[in-house]
N, C-alpha and C positions, 0 to 999 in steps of 0.2 A: 394550506402550511406546509413546507417545504422538507421532508425527513429523508432524502438523500443524499447527504454529504461525502459519504462514504464514496459515493460515483462522481460529485464535483460538489465543491462549493462554492458560493457566490464569489465575485472579486473584489476584493478590498478596493477602496478609494485611495489609501493609502497606499498600496500597487502600484493603481495604474499613474497617482500623480506622480513616484518616483520615477517611473519609466518612462515616461512624457518627455524629458527633454532628449532621451536617444531617440528616439523616433523623431523627432524636429531638428534641432540647433546643431547636437552633438548626435548626427547620425553617421558618425565617420563608421570606416572598417577598422577594428581594434588593429588588425595588422598590418594598417598603412603608416607611413612614417615621415605623418606631418602633424600638425597641432590638432585638426579634425580625428584624425586616427588613434594620438595617441589622448585625448579625452576620453574615447571610448573605451581604450585600453585600463585608463586607468579607472574607471567607472566598474568594469568587468574584474579588475582585481580588487575592486575594493569588495564587490559582490560575491565573490570567491572569499573572502577572508570573512567576511559575515556570516557567511553559510558553515565555514567550518568551525568557527567558533560555537555556534548550537551543536555541531554535531560532534563537538572535542575532537579535532580532527585536524591537519596542515592544513595548511591554505593551498599547498600543489596538490596535495589528495582529492584536490575536488574540479569533478569534471561535469560542468553542463552540458545537459544533452537532450533532445527533443523533448522529453517527458519519462513517465517512470517503465515504461516498456523499453524502451532503449537505454534504459540506465540496468535493468537488470540482464537485458542481453549482454552488453559491454560487461558487466558483470561475473554473471556464470560464463559466457562466451570465450570473453577476453582470459578469464583468469587460467581457467581450464585449458584453453590450448596455450597460455603462458606458462603452463607450469611445465618439470622435469619428474613429478611424481608418477606418472604415470597415466592411464586413462579409466580412468575412475571416478565418480559423483555421487556424492549424496545431498538428497534433499527428499522432500514429506510429497505423497499424493494431495495435499490439500494445498499445494502451494498457488498464486499465482500463476496465471495461464503464461506468460511471458518468462518466468523460470520453468515451468514443463514444457513449451516448447523450444527453449534454450538448450535444456535438457533432452529434449527428442530429436533436435538437429543435431547436436554432441553425439549422442547414439549413430542417428542414421547416415552421420554424411564422416564422422570423423574416429568411429569404433569404438566409442565410451560405453561402459558400461555404467548403468545407473543401479541406485539402489534407494529405494523407495523406504523413509524408516517409520515403522508402527507410529500409527497416532492412536490414542485413546478416542473413546468416543465423544467426548467434547471437543477433540480435535486437539489437544495435548501432545507433544512430544518430551519424553524422560532422557536424562543423561545415559541411564541404561540402555536405551534403543537407539542413542548415535551411535553409544558406543559398539553393539554390536554390529551395527550398519559400515563402518570404516573400516580399511583395508590398509597395506602400505602402499599401496599405489590409488589411494585416493588422493584428487588434485586439489578437491575444493569440496566444503559443503553448501550447501545455502539453503536458511532456514530463515523464513516469514518471522517480523516481531510482533506481528496482528493478523490475525487471519480477516481478510476483508469481507468475507459470507458471512461470519458466525462471529466473529469479533474475538475468538479465542486471545490470550495474549500470550506468548511462549516466553520462558524464561532465558531468555538472549547471554545473558551474563553468564549462566551455567553452561549453556549447550556451546557458546563460544570456549567455554575454558578444558571442556573435552576436546575438540580442533586445536585449540593450541597444544595440549598435552600432547598432540600427535606431530606436532610441527603442520596442521592442516590451513591452509587459508578458509577463515567465515566469514560466508557472505549474510545477510540480512536483506530483506526486504521491508524497509520503515517505511513503505510510502502511506499508511493509514495509521500509522503510528505517529505521522508526525504532527504535534500542534496537539495530541493526546497524554503522550508518555515520553519521558526522556528520551533524550538521544544521545548526549554524551555517556562516556564509561560502560558500554556495552561488552566492550573487548572484539567488535568484528574489525575484521579486515575490510572490509567495503561493505557501504550501507547503497542502495536507490533510496529516492525520493523523487516527490511528483510533486512540482507547483501547484497545480489545480486543487487539488485537497486542503490547500491554505490560504487560499485567495490569492495568489497568483494566477495569471491568465494560463489558458491549457496551449502547452508546447510547450514548456518548459521543463526539464528535470535535473536530477543530482546522481551520477556515479562518482561516489567518493570512495577512493581505492586507495590506499597506504601504501605509498612510494615504495616501499620494499619489496610488492608483489608482484611480480611481472606479469604484464597484460602484453594480450597480442590485439590489436586495436580490429574494431567490426566496421569501421569506416573509414577510408584509407584517403588522404590527397595533402595536402598542405603543412599537416602537422601540429595542428591546432590543440587546443587543449595538454600541451605537453606532449603532442604526441600521440595522444591516448583517444582522442575523437575530433579528425579533422573535418572542416566546413568552418566557413564565417559565423563566428560566434551570434549568438542571440542576445545581444547587449539589453537591450530595453527589458525584455521577459528577465533575463538573469538580474538584474537590478530588484523588477516586481519581485521573483522568488525569495531573494535577500529579505527585501521590504518584508513580504506577509510574514515569511518563514521566522524572522525575529519578532515581529507583533502576535504570531501564534506563541512561540514559545513566552515570553514573557506573559500571556495571558491564561498561559497551558493549566497553571496549579487550579486555580481558584474556578478554569472555566469547566476542569475534570469533576469538580467538588459537586458545581454545580447541576454539572449532566449527568454524573450517575445518581444524583437524588430523581432528577426527572426519570432518566430509565426505570431504574428499580423499582418507582410507582407505575411506571408503564407497563413494564414488564407483570408485575403483580396483576394489575388491573384485567389487562389481558387473558392470562391464564384464567382469572376467576373467571373473567365473562364471556368470552369468546368461547361455543362449541368447537370441540377437536384440536384446540392448541395447543402445544406444545413448544418451549423451547428449545433452541438449536446453539450446540456451543456451550461452553464453560458457562456455571449459574455464577461464577465467583472471581474468576478471572478472565474479564471480558473489558473491552472498550470502552469507557465509562458513557459514551454515548450511544451505545450500540444493541440494539434488542433486534432478534431473527427469530422467526417462528415456522413451524411448518401448520398449516389446517387442515389436519387430515380430514374433514367431510366436505371443502371445499377444492377450487381450481387457484393456484397463487396467482394466477392471469387474473382469473375473474375477480381476484379477491381486488387487487389493484385497481382495475378500472371501478369498482363499486367505490373502492376507496377516493381516487380521481374523483369522482363523481361528488361526493361528500367532501370535498377539498382537500384534502390530502395525497401529497406526492409521496409513495416510497417505493421498493423498488424489490423484482423478484431475486436478485443475485449478484452478483458480479454484471457490470453495465461492458464490462471489455469483452465477454464472451457473443459476437457482436452476431446477430440472427438467429443465435442457439438455440432449438427447442428442446434440447437434451436434459437428461437430470444432473444438476450439479453434481458435477466431479467430489467436489468439498462434503457436498451429504452422502453423497454414496460410499464414501472414503470412509465416513465415520460411522457407515452400519446403515444407516436409511435407504430401505427399497426404493426404486426409481419412481413410482406413482406418487408415495407420499412424499418425495425430494422435489416433486412437481408441483408440490402446493405450498412454498416456501415463501416467505414473503420478508422483508429486510427493512428497518426502520434505525434510520442513522442520524440522531439529533444535532444541530447547530449550536455552538458554545452558548446562541442567546436563548436558548431554550429557557424557558419559566415552568412553573410547576403547572400551571395552568394549559399549558399546551400538552404537556403529556397527559395528562384529565382527557380532553377534548379530543386529541388523538386515539385513546382507546377507546373513549365512546365510541367513535369513529369505525375503528378497527371492529368493536363487540357488534357494532349494528351490521357491519357488511357481510361480516362473517355468518350472524343469524338469516341475514337475508337470502343469503346463496348456500345455506347446509342443504336447505329440504331437496333443493334440485340434484341435489349430488349424492342423498341419501340413496 
């Protein structure tokens, strides 16, 4: 049973079929001025328009990238360096590593000051905490829509309104939200998406930045993507992303309702049956398919190994902190001590999950933790 869709989702057959013509007969470079290139360019612009329709932005706002990490880098670094407001950035301590590393780069190399807003014990950010963090020289606010490790959903509409009151561009990493939460009408000036979270292949993403927002490119070259992201575009994967995103959006409401029922029953059963288990993140405002726990009487990695032996694949947290054995920065930021944070396990259900899958997974978790807890007491 695969319960790690927050790391990556299976590739949709429809996405592969949509991409195939642009890996074969219509293989042209979209910047070439001949018919094969023009067909590729037409497909690219169609994909751009379809993505824009889902996120409620203009076609020209959409730039295709190599994934969510590059999209975050372009939005955070590009908007910050393109701003004439000043050298101050506001974000939170529980952001994805792509945002935090971009903030660190701006601080180290370009002299930016970074303010990290206060977060609640469930990972929530309030309008008041954001207002306290904003200054006259703030160039950008970057806050994620949904946290990848603990699943907490931010009130992006309210938070973006605070930034708008001060005339500050607002970026939101929407990578985890896509396919589960509405993406249009957020009030954000920039959003990041990753194709492989919604069923496109790995290696394609979107940085959608409104045309009125100045952006300094971070990849230089031939001026593709309206000068915001140079390099020959990956037409096939852009088409795949647009196809997968449309399908995920069409299925979103029904999938969210089904997944939330599975999630809630799974959480209740784990908390009741697994020794030392406690939920991390918001108990109410969390992604429909997301459940994350610490198992204080065990080791998170040991639980994962035992779960895999029992046929359940999960995660200890972000798959993007490659090779790190440090406690999760998200969990420590919300007040969980380092040793306990290292007992964390994240479960993210696919849209196809049924109640029996949640029951079976919860039983496997309880059995795994029971089998291990005595060894760690």
